[in-house]
N, C-alpha and C positions, 0 to 999 in steps of 0.2 A: 871856757875850758873845753877844748875839742876832745879831750879823753872821756868826757861824760857819756857820750854815746856808746863808747866801747864798754865802759864800766857797766852801764845799765844793761846792755845787750849780753855781754859774755858772762856776767855773774849767774844769771838764772840758767844759761846754756851749759855752763861748766859745773854748776852746783857748788862753786866755792866763792869766797869773797874776792872780788877783783878791785885792785886799788891803783891809784896813780899818785904821784908826788903832790901834784897840784890839789887833788882831792884831799889828801892827807893834811896839807897845809891849811886848806879852808876849814877842815873839820877841827884842827887844832886851834885855829883863830876863834871859831865859834865857841869851843870849850873855854878858852882863855877869857873870852868876853862874857861868858855865862849865858850864852844863847843855846836854848835846847833845840835838838833836832826833832822835826816833826815825825809822827809816827807814820809807817807806811811800809811798802815792800822792800825798800832798800835803806839800810840803816844809816848810811852817810849822805845819800842824795835825796831822801824823802822831800817832797814838796817841790823839787826842781825839775821833775820829769817833763811836765807840760811846758814850763818856761824854757827849757832847753830846746824843745822842739820848734820854738819860735825864733830861735838864734840863727 
């Protein structure tokens, strides 16, 4: 998901939630499957920040 870098960077800079369609789809799929999102600084991509940096 190439937009994760922008979502992670722009949210704190702008002070507002930043979304992408792929991020929303992934979040909806997790909710539908009953997968909880990990706690952390970003409500939708928590736990993926370090993993994204290796892509």
